[in-house]
PLY file of the C-alpha trace (Angstrom):
ply
format ascii 1.0
element vertex 383
property float x
property float y
property float z
element edge 382
property int vertex1
property int vertex2
end_header
-1.60 -14.47 -3.12
-0.80 -11.21 -4.87
-1.28 -9.62 -1.41
0.82 -8.70 1.85
4.10 -10.44 2.08
6.35 -11.83 -0.81
10.07 -11.65 -1.18
13.25 -11.34 0.70
16.58 -9.70 0.01
19.94 -10.93 1.08
23.50 -9.16 0.82
25.87 -11.11 -1.52
23.36 -13.77 -2.22
22.88 -16.27 0.86
23.41 -14.65 4.08
22.50 -12.67 7.07
21.34 -9.06 6.90
22.18 -7.59 10.13
23.47 -4.11 9.37
24.73 -1.69 11.91
22.18 1.09 12.75
24.82 3.70 11.67
25.21 2.30 8.19
21.50 1.62 7.39
19.48 3.84 5.37
16.61 5.64 7.20
14.18 5.39 4.43
12.09 2.60 2.63
12.79 2.01 -1.07
10.81 0.36 -3.70
11.81 -2.02 -6.63
9.47 -2.94 -9.63
7.51 -6.15 -9.68
4.59 -7.35 -11.96
1.89 -5.05 -11.51
2.89 -4.14 -8.08
6.44 -2.95 -6.19
8.49 -4.67 -3.75
9.10 -2.56 -0.51
12.50 -2.58 0.58
12.82 -1.98 4.54
14.87 0.72 5.85
17.70 -1.57 7.23
18.41 -3.01 3.68
20.27 -1.12 0.77
18.05 -0.49 -2.09
20.21 -2.47 -4.56
20.25 -5.55 -2.10
20.03 -8.75 -4.24
16.94 -10.97 -3.69
18.04 -14.23 -1.85
17.59 -16.04 1.14
18.07 -14.04 4.27
18.02 -13.22 8.01
16.09 -10.39 9.14
16.02 -8.70 12.91
12.58 -7.43 13.75
12.83 -5.44 16.95
10.40 -6.24 19.77
11.55 -4.65 23.05
10.23 -6.85 25.93
9.91 -10.02 23.75
9.84 -13.28 25.76
12.39 -15.86 25.23
11.59 -19.76 25.28
10.61 -22.83 22.88
7.08 -21.30 22.52
8.45 -18.30 20.96
10.23 -19.91 17.66
8.77 -21.63 14.82
9.95 -23.20 11.67
7.39 -23.66 8.89
9.73 -24.46 6.08
9.69 -21.18 3.98
9.92 -19.08 7.09
11.52 -19.75 10.45
11.91 -17.35 13.73
13.38 -17.49 17.05
14.23 -14.80 19.73
17.59 -13.23 20.29
18.37 -10.08 22.41
15.24 -8.22 22.19
14.30 -9.19 18.46
12.58 -11.85 16.58
15.14 -13.15 14.17
13.19 -14.33 10.91
14.91 -16.51 8.48
13.38 -16.08 4.77
14.28 -19.02 2.68
13.35 -17.42 -0.77
14.59 -20.64 -2.63
11.58 -22.54 -1.00
8.99 -20.22 -2.23
7.36 -20.54 -5.83
7.26 -18.23 -8.63
3.84 -17.87 -10.21
4.99 -18.80 -13.57
6.98 -22.04 -12.22
5.94 -25.33 -10.97
8.88 -25.85 -8.87
11.04 -23.74 -6.44
13.87 -21.69 -7.86
17.17 -23.67 -8.15
19.44 -20.85 -7.31
18.96 -18.55 -4.53
18.87 -14.93 -5.73
19.77 -16.28 -9.15
16.50 -15.23 -10.99
15.72 -11.86 -10.01
14.26 -10.80 -13.41
11.75 -13.71 -13.31
10.88 -12.77 -9.73
10.28 -8.85 -10.51
8.26 -10.10 -13.69
5.89 -12.69 -11.98
6.11 -12.51 -8.30
5.50 -15.30 -6.01
2.41 -17.71 -5.95
2.99 -19.77 -2.93
-0.03 -18.36 -0.99
0.20 -20.89 1.77
3.70 -20.36 2.81
2.71 -16.62 3.24
-0.47 -17.41 4.94
1.68 -19.68 7.42
4.13 -16.87 8.37
1.08 -14.72 9.41
-0.43 -17.75 11.37
2.83 -18.56 13.08
3.35 -14.80 14.24
-0.29 -14.87 15.51
0.47 -18.13 17.22
3.47 -16.57 19.08
1.28 -13.59 19.83
-1.32 -16.05 21.55
1.56 -17.51 23.46
2.33 -14.25 25.23
5.71 -13.81 23.33
5.04 -10.02 22.51
3.34 -9.20 25.70
5.95 -6.28 26.47
5.57 -4.81 22.73
1.61 -4.90 22.11
1.50 -1.42 21.24
2.15 -2.24 17.70
0.38 -5.29 16.07
3.03 -8.16 15.73
2.02 -9.21 12.35
2.46 -5.36 11.02
5.59 -5.05 12.62
7.18 -8.29 11.12
5.79 -7.39 7.67
7.21 -3.83 7.52
10.49 -5.25 8.41
10.76 -7.75 5.50
11.18 -7.07 1.85
7.70 -7.90 0.59
5.26 -7.08 -2.36
3.16 -4.04 -1.17
-0.17 -5.92 -2.30
0.92 -9.02 -0.40
1.60 -6.81 2.64
-1.84 -5.12 2.49
-3.58 -8.50 2.50
-1.59 -10.19 5.10
-2.25 -7.38 7.43
-5.73 -8.49 7.77
-6.14 -11.97 6.38
-4.25 -15.12 5.28
-5.20 -14.89 1.65
-7.01 -12.50 -0.65
-9.92 -14.88 -0.86
-10.27 -15.08 3.01
-14.02 -14.44 4.11
-12.85 -12.27 7.07
-10.80 -9.20 7.98
-8.91 -9.04 11.08
-9.45 -5.42 12.83
-6.28 -3.95 14.03
-5.30 -1.33 16.18
-6.11 2.34 14.73
-8.33 0.96 11.93
-11.91 2.31 11.70
-15.13 0.36 11.16
-17.75 1.92 9.15
-21.23 1.42 10.42
-24.32 2.64 8.28
-27.08 3.08 10.71
-30.57 4.70 10.67
-31.06 8.22 11.23
-33.85 8.96 13.50
-36.08 12.02 14.43
-37.15 12.91 17.84
-40.21 10.58 17.56
-37.72 7.56 16.74
-39.01 7.52 12.96
-36.34 6.57 10.67
-35.70 9.43 8.06
-32.35 8.08 6.45
-28.97 6.57 6.68
-26.23 8.06 9.00
-22.37 6.92 8.61
-20.61 6.44 12.08
-16.83 5.47 12.42
-15.89 3.17 15.42
-12.15 3.03 16.14
-10.28 -0.25 17.09
-8.33 0.64 20.26
-5.99 -1.44 22.38
-6.14 -1.61 26.29
-3.14 -1.44 28.52
-3.39 -5.10 28.97
-3.18 -5.80 25.12
-6.83 -6.65 24.65
-8.56 -5.00 21.66
-11.72 -2.98 22.02
-14.07 -1.19 19.82
-14.37 2.55 20.57
-17.85 4.30 19.60
-17.56 7.68 17.97
-16.57 10.66 20.08
-19.04 13.11 21.55
-17.63 15.80 19.35
-18.40 13.84 16.15
-21.92 13.13 17.23
-22.54 16.59 18.13
-21.31 17.44 14.79
-23.61 15.11 13.16
-26.50 16.39 15.24
-25.79 19.80 13.96
-25.67 18.71 10.46
-28.95 17.01 10.61
-30.68 19.61 12.74
-31.76 17.51 15.64
-31.77 14.25 14.05
-29.65 11.37 15.73
-28.12 8.22 14.65
-29.14 4.80 16.21
-25.81 3.53 17.90
-24.49 0.12 17.55
-23.93 -1.56 20.84
-20.77 -3.57 20.93
-20.63 -4.78 24.59
-17.12 -5.15 26.20
-15.83 -8.47 26.14
-13.18 -9.12 28.80
-11.19 -11.85 27.03
-11.24 -10.08 23.56
-7.74 -10.26 22.22
-8.69 -10.42 18.61
-11.39 -8.93 16.68
-12.55 -9.58 13.19
-15.39 -9.06 10.68
-16.59 -11.97 8.77
-18.27 -11.62 5.31
-21.65 -13.17 5.04
-22.42 -11.84 1.62
-21.41 -14.08 -1.49
-19.49 -11.37 -3.34
-16.42 -11.43 -1.04
-14.23 -8.16 -0.37
-14.08 -7.12 -3.89
-17.72 -6.33 -4.22
-20.96 -5.23 -2.37
-21.30 -7.04 1.11
-24.69 -8.20 1.79
-24.13 -8.62 5.54
-21.22 -8.67 7.99
-21.00 -9.63 11.58
-18.24 -8.81 14.18
-16.49 -11.65 15.95
-14.49 -11.28 19.21
-12.44 -13.87 20.95
-9.37 -14.29 23.23
-8.11 -17.50 21.43
-7.33 -17.71 17.69
-8.31 -21.30 17.24
-11.75 -20.58 18.73
-11.99 -17.68 16.50
-10.96 -19.47 13.36
-13.76 -22.23 13.96
-16.36 -19.61 14.85
-15.67 -17.65 11.62
-16.20 -20.89 9.53
-19.64 -21.80 11.45
-20.93 -18.21 11.22
-20.11 -17.82 7.35
-21.83 -21.15 6.68
-24.84 -20.73 9.37
-25.40 -17.09 9.96
-28.23 -17.83 12.38
-25.60 -19.24 14.83
-24.22 -15.78 15.52
-27.18 -14.79 17.74
-26.67 -17.58 20.34
-22.76 -17.73 20.25
-21.32 -17.31 23.75
-18.52 -18.44 25.92
-14.90 -18.30 24.30
-16.29 -16.29 21.22
-18.92 -13.52 20.96
-20.76 -12.68 17.64
-22.61 -9.34 17.08
-24.85 -9.29 14.23
-26.32 -5.72 12.95
-30.08 -5.13 13.73
-32.75 -2.62 12.65
-31.45 -1.65 9.47
-27.85 -1.23 10.49
-24.87 -2.52 8.31
-21.37 -3.41 9.25
-19.01 -2.23 6.50
-15.41 -3.53 5.86
-12.80 -1.86 7.91
-11.00 1.09 6.41
-7.43 2.39 7.03
-6.50 6.01 7.46
-4.13 8.02 5.31
-3.29 11.70 5.14
-3.41 13.28 1.61
-1.95 16.81 1.45
-2.95 17.44 5.39
-6.33 15.74 4.88
-7.04 12.56 6.93
-8.90 10.02 4.27
-10.53 6.78 4.66
-9.54 4.24 2.10
-9.92 0.50 1.44
-7.40 -1.86 2.51
-5.97 -2.60 -0.87
-5.80 0.96 -2.06
-2.81 2.39 -3.77
-1.30 5.84 -3.50
-2.75 6.59 -6.89
-6.28 5.44 -5.75
-5.71 7.52 -2.59
-5.11 10.54 -4.56
-8.05 10.05 -6.72
-10.32 9.44 -3.87
-9.13 12.59 -2.21
-10.18 14.56 -5.23
-6.83 16.09 -5.28
-5.57 17.97 -8.54
-3.04 15.89 -10.20
0.34 17.05 -8.29
3.73 17.52 -10.06
5.14 14.04 -10.11
8.47 15.24 -9.36
7.39 16.49 -6.05
5.22 13.49 -4.89
6.21 12.50 -1.40
5.02 9.27 0.68
5.90 8.63 4.32
4.87 5.41 6.11
5.38 3.84 9.69
8.47 1.96 10.74
7.77 1.01 14.17
6.77 4.18 16.02
8.28 6.52 13.39
7.05 7.76 10.10
9.79 7.74 7.52
10.22 8.62 3.67
9.48 6.08 1.02
12.17 6.94 -1.43
11.33 5.80 -5.11
10.74 7.52 -8.45
6.91 8.71 -8.62
5.93 6.04 -11.14
6.59 3.33 -8.28
5.32 5.47 -5.52
1.78 5.69 -7.29
1.58 1.76 -7.37
2.30 1.45 -3.69
-0.39 -0.34 -1.73
-1.22 1.30 1.41
-1.03 -0.24 5.10
-2.45 2.73 6.88
-0.78 5.51 8.50
0.86 7.01 5.37
1.37 10.50 4.50
1.05 11.71 0.91
2.17 14.93 -0.29
3.90 16.97 -2.81
0 1
1 2
2 3
3 4
4 5
5 6
6 7
7 8
8 9
9 10
10 11
11 12
12 13
13 14
14 15
15 16
16 17
17 18
18 19
19 20
20 21
21 22
22 23
23 24
24 25
25 26
26 27
27 28
28 29
29 30
30 31
31 32
32 33
33 34
34 35
35 36
36 37
37 38
38 39
39 40
40 41
41 42
42 43
43 44
44 45
45 46
46 47
47 48
48 49
49 50
50 51
51 52
52 53
53 54
54 55
55 56
56 57
57 58
58 59
59 60
60 61
61 62
62 63
63 64
64 65
65 66
66 67
67 68
68 69
69 70
70 71
71 72
72 73
73 74
74 75
75 76
76 77
77 78
78 79
79 80
80 81
81 82
82 83
83 84
84 85
85 86
86 87
87 88
88 89
89 90
90 91
91 92
92 93
93 94
94 95
95 96
96 97
97 98
98 99
99 100
100 101
101 102
102 103
103 104
104 105
105 106
106 107
107 108
108 109
109 110
110 111
111 112
112 113
113 114
114 115
115 116
116 117
117 118
118 119
119 120
120 121
121 122
122 123
123 124
124 125
125 126
126 127
127 128
128 129
129 130
130 131
131 132
132 133
133 134
134 135
135 136
136 137
137 138
138 139
139 140
140 141
141 142
142 143
143 144
144 145
145 146
146 147
147 148
148 149
149 150
150 151
151 152
152 153
153 154
154 155
155 156
156 157
157 158
158 159
159 160
160 161
161 162
162 163
163 164
164 165
165 166
166 167
167 168
168 169
169 170
170 171
171 172
172 173
173 174
174 175
175 176
176 177
177 178
178 179
179 180
180 181
181 182
182 183
183 184
184 185
185 186
186 187
187 188
188 189
189 190
190 191
191 192
192 193
193 194
194 195
195 196
196 197
197 198
198 199
199 200
200 201
201 202
202 203
203 204
204 205
205 206
206 207
207 208
208 209
209 210
210 211
211 212
212 213
213 214
214 215
215 216
216 217
217 218
218 219
219 220
220 221
221 222
222 223
223 224
224 225
225 226
226 227
227 228
228 229
229 230
230 231
231 232
232 233
233 234
234 235
235 236
236 237
237 238
238 239
239 240
240 241
241 242
242 243
243 244
244 245
245 246
246 247
247 248
248 249
249 250
250 251
251 252
252 253
253 254
254 255
255 256
256 257
257 258
258 259
259 260
260 261
261 262
262 263
263 264
264 265
265 266
266 267
267 268
268 269
269 270
270 271
271 272
272 273
273 274
274 275
275 276
276 277
277 278
278 279
279 280
280 281
281 282
282 283
283 284
284 285
285 286
286 287
287 288
288 289
289 290
290 291
291 292
292 293
293 294
294 295
295 296
296 297
297 298
298 299
299 300
300 301
301 302
302 303
303 304
304 305
305 306
306 307
307 308
308 309
309 310
310 311
311 312
312 313
313 314
314 315
315 316
316 317
317 318
318 319
319 320
320 321
321 322
322 323
323 324
324 325
325 326
326 327
327 328
328 329
329 330
330 331
331 332
332 333
333 334
334 335
335 336
336 337
337 338
338 339
339 340
340 341
341 342
342 343
343 344
344 345
345 346
346 347
347 348
348 349
349 350
350 351
351 352
352 353
353 354
354 355
355 356
356 357
357 358
358 359
359 360
360 361
361 362
362 363
363 364
364 365
365 366
366 367
367 368
368 369
369 370
370 371
371 372
372 373
373 374
374 375
375 376
376 377
377 378
378 379
379 380
380 381
381 382
């Protein structure tokens, strides 16, 4: 996986990274990697050596108990004083140019930055274990932030690995998880007063989170619909109905087209469930047999587009020079600037902020590295 997570830093080689809040930097920093950058979180110094490490991920209200821990080999975690303590065993992961694990933890920094890791399964397992803890109720008191997202922003990772793991296990996965704050693009028929289709309309449905932690798909606001109505002089879009699913803690978009996330998607469906195992099984079934979507009931609900409606892939939102912009999941800062149609800013003045918990903090790096940063959503880009 060249996607969401990938590399851990320790202090003085093998050891724990538990910095006092007063000594920790208050910004992200970046380090170069092959065709990417490694994002160093705020509680680590920018020059920290790459090595096995222990990282505290704050989760106020996190539950204790044996169900809220795991050890998958390359990664392990347990709960300690309001935080998930994650152990990252860098030495167990493989470099893309190596057939065997690195012999000396932290001893091959140059190779890591030239090649990156190729151990997709270990990275996917980290994501699955965090989701398992979530399903067990371990993060019930901290559900306002997606737990996978919270862990990933607290660990040193390749920015592309982070953007992949935010929404799926690997870059080759045939689905996208829907996360709070993301927007689902719906292409739907535009109708005249008689109900005749006169063209397409684009609607944005937002992924919201209920007080009990369940996700829900929120339709466009009345204001945005009225603006669309004024723009098209009385024409109105056909709305996609996604009924409320009481047990829907997880939502995802499954790809039914053959071209995957990198090309034009022929058809997508939306799946909702309260159980990750049932959701995974339903995804496999629907991808292989799309006709099964219609009759799916019980633990998993499936919604297929009808009457010319197309469900596009979810987008993330970033702000470029004060303007909110929709960009694909794997977009970089450079691609967001291009999509915004912005004039080339003076690179010496390029500034990027991204979320860390509930705060937006600076990503401190040379402009050449900032342009390579893959976005997670919520970033602010300015100059």
